[in-house]
C-alpha positions as a Markdown table, in Angstrom:
| # | Residue | x | y | z |
|---|---|---|---|---|
| 1 | Met | 1.4 | 36.5 | -11.6 |
| 2 | Val | 2.9 | 34.4 | -8.9 |
| 3 | Lys | 3.6 | 30.8 | -9.7 |
| 4 | Ser | 5.3 | 28.3 | -7.3 |
| 5 | Ile | 8.4 | 27.8 | -9.4 |
| 6 | Ile | 10.5 | 29.9 | -11.8 |
| 7 | Arg | 12.8 | 27.8 | -13.9 |
| 8 | Val | 15.5 | 29.2 | -16.3 |
| 9 | Ser | 16.2 | 27.4 | -19.6 |
| 10 | Glu | 19.8 | 26.6 | -20.7 |
| 11 | His | 19.5 | 29.2 | -23.4 |
| 12 | Ala | 18.3 | 31.9 | -21.0 |
| 13 | Leu | 21.2 | 31.0 | -18.6 |
| 14 | Lys | 23.6 | 31.7 | -21.5 |
| 15 | Arg | 22.0 | 35.0 | -22.3 |
| 16 | Ile | 21.9 | 36.0 | -18.6 |
| 17 | Lys | 25.7 | 35.4 | -18.3 |
| 18 | Glu | 26.5 | 37.2 | -21.6 |
| 19 | Arg | 24.4 | 40.2 | -20.7 |
| 20 | Tyr | 25.5 | 40.4 | -17.0 |
| 21 | Ile | 21.9 | 40.3 | -15.7 |
| 22 | Asp | 21.2 | 39.5 | -12.0 |
| 23 | Leu | 18.8 | 36.6 | -11.5 |
| 24 | Glu | 17.0 | 38.7 | -8.8 |
| 25 | Leu | 16.2 | 41.3 | -11.4 |
| 26 | Ile | 14.6 | 38.7 | -13.6 |
| 27 | Glu | 12.4 | 37.5 | -10.8 |
| 28 | Gln | 11.4 | 41.1 | -10.1 |
| 29 | Val | 10.3 | 41.5 | -13.8 |
| 30 | Ile | 8.2 | 38.4 | -13.5 |
| 31 | Gln | 6.7 | 39.3 | -10.2 |
| 32 | Glu | 6.1 | 43.0 | -10.8 |
| 33 | Pro | 6.2 | 43.8 | -14.5 |
| 34 | Leu | 5.5 | 47.2 | -16.0 |
| 35 | Glu | 3.6 | 45.3 | -18.7 |
| 36 | Val | 3.1 | 41.8 | -20.1 |
| 37 | Val | 2.4 | 41.1 | -23.7 |
| 38 | Asp | 1.8 | 38.0 | -25.8 |
| 39 | Val | 4.6 | 37.1 | -28.2 |
| 40 | Lys | 5.3 | 34.2 | -30.6 |
| 41 | Phe | 4.7 | 30.5 | -29.9 |
| 42 | Gly | 2.2 | 31.1 | -27.0 |
| 43 | Arg | 4.9 | 32.8 | -25.0 |
| 44 | Lys | 4.7 | 36.0 | -23.0 |
| 45 | Ala | 7.1 | 38.9 | -22.5 |
| 46 | Ala | 7.3 | 41.0 | -19.4 |
| 47 | Cys | 9.3 | 44.2 | -19.1 |
| 48 | Arg | 10.5 | 46.6 | -16.5 |
| 49 | Lys | 12.6 | 49.8 | -16.7 |
| 50 | Leu | 16.1 | 49.7 | -15.4 |
| 51 | Asp | 18.3 | 52.8 | -15.5 |
| 52 | Asp | 18.7 | 53.7 | -19.2 |
| 53 | His | 17.2 | 50.5 | -20.7 |
| 54 | Tyr | 14.4 | 48.0 | -20.2 |
| 55 | Leu | 14.8 | 44.4 | -19.2 |
| 56 | Val | 12.5 | 42.1 | -21.2 |
| 57 | Val | 11.9 | 38.5 | -20.0 |
| 58 | Ile | 10.4 | 36.1 | -22.5 |
| 59 | Phe | 8.7 | 33.2 | -20.7 |
| 60 | Glu | 6.2 | 30.3 | -20.9 |
| 61 | Glu | 3.6 | 29.7 | -18.3 |
| 62 | Gln | 3.2 | 26.0 | -17.7 |
| 63 | Lys | 1.0 | 24.1 | -15.2 |
| 64 | Asp | 2.9 | 24.9 | -12.0 |
| 65 | Glu | 5.9 | 26.8 | -13.2 |
| 66 | Ile | 7.2 | 29.7 | -15.3 |
| 67 | Val | 10.0 | 28.8 | -17.7 |
| 68 | Ile | 12.3 | 31.7 | -18.6 |
| 69 | Val | 13.1 | 31.3 | -22.3 |
| 70 | Thr | 15.4 | 34.3 | -22.8 |
| 71 | Val | 16.3 | 37.7 | -21.4 |
| 72 | Leu | 17.0 | 41.0 | -23.3 |
| 73 | Lys | 18.2 | 44.5 | -22.5 |
| 74 | Val | 16.4 | 46.8 | -25.0 |
| 75 | Asp | 15.8 | 50.5 | -25.6 |
| 76 | Glu | 12.3 | 52.1 | -26.2 |
| 77 | Val | 12.4 | 51.6 | -29.9 |
| 78 | Arg | 13.0 | 47.9 | -29.7 |
| 79 | Leu | 10.5 | 47.6 | -26.8 |
| 80 | Asn | 7.8 | 48.9 | -29.1 |
| 81 | Arg | 8.7 | 46.3 | -31.7 |
| 82 | Tyr | 7.8 | 43.6 | -29.1 |
| 83 | Gly | 4.3 | 45.2 | -28.7 |
| 84 | Phe | 4.8 | 47.0 | -25.4 |
| 85 | Ser | 2.7 | 50.2 | -25.2 |
| 86 | Arg | 2.9 | 51.4 | -21.5 |
| 87 | Ile | 6.3 | 53.1 | -21.8 |
């Protein structure tokens, strides 16, 4: 899932700062996800396990870039609600 550009929306930047998430971790989730599922509005969600939680990155694939819409830290219960099944 390698695209040439990963862009972070203003909303995602706010959430990244609020949740103390490293941008390198977000890139790792996009580049090497545990699983990717389709979510609302034609967007996708990628997840990866980190310590005692999962990092979920909601993104849109556009012509030559990936746009990060938001980023979440979730537990297994919430991960299932998003439709992930490989946990």
